[in-house]
C-alpha positions as CSV (number, residue, x, y, z in Angstrom):
1,M,-27.3,-4.6,60.4
2,S,-24.7,-2.1,59.5
3,S,-22.6,-2.4,56.3
4,P,-18.7,-2.5,56.5
5,I,-18.4,-1.0,52.5
6,M,-18.2,2.7,53.0
7,P,-19.6,5.1,50.3
8,I,-17.6,6.0,47.5
9,Q,-16.4,9.8,47.8
10,G,-15.9,11.3,44.5
11,P,-12.7,13.6,43.8
12,A,-12.3,16.7,46.2
13,D,-13.8,20.0,44.3
14,L,-10.6,21.5,43.4
15,S,-12.6,24.9,42.1
16,T,-12.0,26.0,45.9
17,V,-8.2,25.3,46.1
18,T,-6.1,28.6,45.7
19,P,-2.7,28.7,44.6
20,A,0.0,29.0,47.3
21,A,1.7,32.3,47.5
22,D,5.0,31.7,46.3
23,S,3.7,30.0,43.1
24,D,4.9,31.3,39.9
25,V,3.0,31.4,37.2
26,A,5.8,32.1,34.9
27,D,7.9,29.2,36.0
28,F,4.8,26.9,35.0
29,S,4.5,28.6,31.5
30,T,8.5,28.0,31.4
31,F,8.2,24.8,32.2
32,V,5.0,23.9,30.1
33,S,6.9,25.4,26.9
34,E,10.2,23.5,27.5
35,L,8.3,20.2,27.7
36,A,6.5,21.3,24.6
37,C,9.9,21.5,22.9
38,S,11.6,18.9,24.4
39,E,8.4,16.4,23.0
40,A,8.7,18.1,19.8
41,L,12.3,16.8,19.1
42,H,11.6,13.2,20.3
43,A,8.3,13.1,18.4
44,P,8.5,10.5,15.4
45,V,8.3,11.9,12.1
46,A,5.3,10.5,9.6
47,T,4.7,11.4,6.4
48,R,1.8,10.5,4.4
49,G,2.8,10.2,0.8
50,A,1.7,8.6,-2.1
51,P,3.5,5.3,-3.4
52,P,6.1,6.1,-6.3
53,Q,4.7,6.2,-9.4
54,D,6.4,2.6,-10.8
55,V,4.3,0.7,-8.1
56,L,1.3,2.9,-9.3
57,D,1.8,1.7,-12.9
58,Q,2.5,-2.1,-11.7
59,I,-0.9,-1.8,-9.5
60,A,-3.0,-0.5,-12.6
61,A,-1.4,-3.2,-14.9
62,A,-2.2,-5.8,-12.5
63,G,-5.7,-4.1,-12.8
64,R,-5.8,-4.5,-16.2
65,I,-4.7,-8.2,-16.5
66,H,-7.4,-9.2,-14.0
67,E,-10.0,-7.6,-16.1
68,R,-8.6,-9.5,-18.9
69,L,-9.1,-12.8,-17.3
70,C,-12.4,-12.0,-16.0
71,E,-13.6,-11.1,-19.4
72,S,-12.8,-14.6,-20.7
73,G,-14.3,-15.9,-17.8
74,Q,-10.9,-17.3,-16.2
75,Q,-9.4,-16.1,-12.3
76,L,-5.8,-16.6,-11.2
77,H,-4.8,-18.1,-8.3
78,F,-2.1,-18.7,-6.0
79,I,-2.1,-21.9,-4.0
80,A,0.3,-22.1,-1.2
81,A,1.8,-24.9,-0.7
82,V,3.9,-26.3,2.1
83,P,6.3,-24.1,3.6
84,G,9.4,-23.9,1.8
85,A,7.8,-26.0,-1.9
86,P,6.9,-23.3,-4.4
87,T,3.5,-22.0,-5.0
88,R,1.2,-23.1,-7.2
89,I,0.0,-20.3,-9.8
90,E,-3.4,-21.7,-11.5
91,I,-5.9,-20.0,-14.0
92,H,-9.4,-21.2,-12.7
93,D,-12.6,-21.2,-15.4
94,S,-15.6,-19.3,-13.7
95,E,-16.8,-22.7,-12.5
96,G,-13.7,-23.0,-10.4
97,N,-12.1,-26.0,-12.4
98,V,-8.6,-25.7,-13.1
99,V,-8.1,-24.5,-17.0
100,R,-4.3,-24.5,-16.6
101,T,-1.5,-24.7,-14.2
102,L,1.3,-21.6,-15.0
103,S,5.2,-21.6,-14.2
104,T,6.6,-18.9,-12.3
105,T,8.3,-17.9,-16.3
106,E,4.4,-17.9,-17.4
107,A,3.0,-16.0,-14.4
108,F,5.9,-13.3,-15.0
109,E,5.3,-13.1,-18.8
110,L,1.3,-12.7,-18.2
111,A,2.4,-10.3,-15.5
112,A,3.9,-8.5,-18.5
113,G,0.8,-8.5,-20.3
114,A,2.3,-11.6,-23.1
115,R,-0.9,-13.7,-23.8
116,V,-0.1,-17.1,-22.3
């Protein structure tokens, strides 16, 4: 019994292909260089800069507040309520119990470094 499936043939051996006599290597080089210039004009410009210094300062301040809360056995939790409702801000003890619910103003004061 014979199979109707023909064996797969690999790609043609291009090493034996010779360029046509009328091909012009200079034209190909010109085409490649023009293509590279065209791509460079339309390429997105991306830079990998650092965040602004004020952002780094705010991150450092948040880290200090977090450390201060952890040293006292507390954590700050932001609880997202239903859409459209304000987010609750709570201080929890080391066992996860709510110690206090903060208003937005108190949370900002805490972020500014005031003891709440």
